[in-house]
C-alpha positions in Angstrom: -6.0 18.1 -79.7 -7.6 21.5 -80.1 -6.4 25.1 -79.8 -8.0 28.3 -78.7 -7.3 31.9 -77.5 -6.2 32.7 -74.0 -8.4 34.4 -71.5 -7.6 38.1 -70.8 -5.9 37.4 -67.5 -3.9 34.6 -69.1 -2.7 36.9 -71.9 -1.1 39.2 -69.2 0.5 36.2 -67.4 1.8 34.8 -70.7 3.4 38.1 -71.6 5.0 38.3 -68.1 6.3 34.7 -68.5 7.9 35.7 -71.9 9.5 38.8 -70.3 11.0 36.8 -67.5 11.1 33.1 -68.6 13.0 31.9 -65.5 10.9 33.7 -62.9 8.9 31.7 -60.4 6.8 34.8 -59.4 3.7 33.3 -60.8 4.0 29.8 -59.4 1.2 28.5 -57.2 2.2 25.9 -54.6 0.8 23.7 -51.9 2.6 21.3 -49.7 1.1 18.7 -47.4 2.6 16.4 -44.8 1.3 12.9 -45.2 1.3 10.5 -42.2 0.7 6.8 -42.5 1.3 4.3 -45.2 1.0 5.5 -48.8 0.5 3.6 -52.0 2.7 5.3 -54.6 1.2 3.5 -57.6 -2.3 4.4 -56.4 -1.2 8.1 -56.0 0.2 8.0 -59.5 -3.1 6.6 -60.9 -5.0 9.3 -58.9 -2.8 12.1 -60.4 -3.2 10.8 -63.9 -7.0 10.5 -63.4 -7.1 14.1 -62.2 -5.1 15.3 -65.3 -7.4 13.2 -67.6 -10.5 14.9 -66.1 -9.4 18.5 -66.4 -8.5 20.1 -69.7 -6.5 22.9 -68.0 -4.0 20.4 -66.7 -3.4 19.1 -70.2 -3.0 22.6 -71.7 0.2 23.9 -73.2 0.8 27.5 -74.3 2.3 28.5 -77.7 2.2 31.4 -80.1 1.7 32.1 -83.7 3.0 35.4 -85.2 3.3 36.7 -81.6 -0.2 35.8 -80.6 -0.5 33.4 -77.7 -2.8 30.4 -77.9 -3.8 27.4 -75.8 -3.4 23.8 -77.0 -5.4 21.1 -75.2 -4.0 17.6 -75.7 -6.1 14.5 -75.4 -3.6 12.9 -73.1 -0.7 14.3 -71.2 1.3 12.2 -68.8 2.0 13.7 -65.4 4.9 11.9 -63.8 5.2 11.8 -60.0 8.6 13.0 -59.0 9.9 11.0 -56.0 12.8 12.2 -53.8 14.0 10.2 -50.8 14.9 12.6 -48.0 15.1 10.1 -45.1 17.8 11.2 -42.6 18.0 14.7 -44.0 17.6 17.8 -41.8 14.4 19.9 -41.9 16.5 22.7 -43.4 17.7 20.4 -46.2 14.2 19.3 -46.9 13.0 22.9 -47.0 15.7 23.7 -49.6 14.5 20.8 -51.8 11.0 22.1 -51.5 12.1 25.6 -52.4 14.2 24.4 -55.4 11.2 22.4 -56.7 8.9 25.4 -56.3 11.3 27.8 -58.1 12.1 25.5 -61.1 10.6 27.1 -64.2 8.0 25.5 -66.4 8.2 24.9 -70.1 4.8 26.2 -71.0 5.1 25.3 -74.6 5.8 21.6 -73.8 3.9 21.2 -70.6 2.6 20.2 -68.3 2.1 23.4 -66.4 1.8 21.5 -63.1 4.2 19.1 -61.3 3.8 17.0 -58.3 6.7 15.9 -56.1 6.7 13.3 -53.3 9.4 13.7 -50.7 9.7 10.4 -48.9 10.9 10.7 -45.3 10.0 7.2 -44.2 7.6 4.4 -45.0 4.9 6.3 -43.0 5.9 9.9 -43.5 6.2 12.0 -46.6 5.6 15.5 -48.1 3.4 16.0 -51.2 4.3 19.2 -53.1 2.0 20.5 -55.9 3.4 23.3 -58.0 1.6 24.8 -60.9 1.9 27.9 -63.1 -0.7 30.6 -62.5 -1.7 30.3 -66.2 -3.3 27.0 -65.2 -4.5 27.5 -61.6 -5.0 30.0 -58.8 -4.9 29.6 -55.1 -8.6 28.5 -54.9 -8.5 26.0 -57.8 -5.4 24.3 -56.7 -7.1 23.6 -53.3 -10.1 22.2 -55.2 -7.9 20.0 -57.2 -6.2 18.7 -54.1 -9.6 17.8 -52.6 -10.5 16.0 -55.7 -7.2 14.1 -55.7 -7.8 12.9 -52.1 -11.3 11.8 -53.1 -10.0 9.9 -56.2 -7.2 8.2 -54.1 -9.7 7.2 -51.4 -12.1 5.8 -54.0 -9.3 3.8 -55.6 -8.3 2.5 -52.2 -11.7 1.2 -51.5 -12.5 0.1 -55.0 -15.3 2.6 -55.3 -16.3 4.0 -58.7 -15.1 7.5 -59.6 -18.0 9.7 -60.5 -18.0 11.6 -63.8 -16.8 15.2 -63.8 -19.6 17.6 -63.0 -21.3 19.1 -66.1 -20.2 22.7 -65.9 -19.1 25.3 -68.4 -15.7 24.5 -70.1 -12.8 26.9 -70.1 -13.3 27.3 -73.9 -16.9 28.4 -73.3 -15.7 30.8 -70.6 -13.2 32.4 -73.0 -15.9 32.7 -75.7 -18.2 34.4 -73.2 -15.5 36.7 -72.0 -14.6 37.8 -75.6 -18.2 38.5 -76.4 -18.6 40.5 -73.2 -15.5 42.6 -74.0 -16.8 43.2 -77.6 -20.1 44.5 -76.2 -18.2 46.6 -73.7 -16.2 48.1 -76.5 -19.3 48.9 -78.5 -20.8 50.6 -75.4 -17.6 52.6 -74.9 -17.7 53.8 -78.5 -21.3 54.8 -78.1 -20.7 56.9 -75.0 -17.6 58.4 -76.5 -19.6 59.6 -79.4 -22.5 60.9 -77.2 -20.1 62.8 -74.9 -18.2 64.5 -77.8 -17.9 67.3 -77.2 -18.0 66.8 -73.4 -21.0 68.4 -71.5 -20.4 71.5 -69.4 -19.0 70.9 -65.9 -21.6 70.7 -63.1 -21.8 73.4 -60.5 
């Protein structure tokens, strides 16, 4: 495992999560109705493959001397929660979805994402993905879902799963962001010095 600092927006979200640990205000959720037969073991394998491919899904959030930090583990199991809701009313199912959405995350233990399968029948179910905003946003959770569908389809047909695209890691982004902010601070200090005392007002 490895650790590193939080991005600036994450620091704010982490602080808010400490101020209101039971709040679900910063949960990101997506629910889908699935029609047709579904292989639960294949779905579980697809989910774990997704987690293994993306560091952010294996990240927990701790602190040392009041300073938050990220910890990326080499392996983090993501269990698929299964709830049988056959015969229950639409209102009852909605309440189960709401309760799952509102349940708080343990950010220090992880994972910061959970997936629930509500099984209505052998050919109908609801897939609910809930994650903390520290890990995803509305755009990235949709991207993850697209990737999940692609992995599931490839496993179903026995096709190879392509390697993850070679893009900048989150660690590299945080390093870039910190360097940029340091340069911005230097520029701010420069102009504060140049503009002291302030120039006369314009006509």
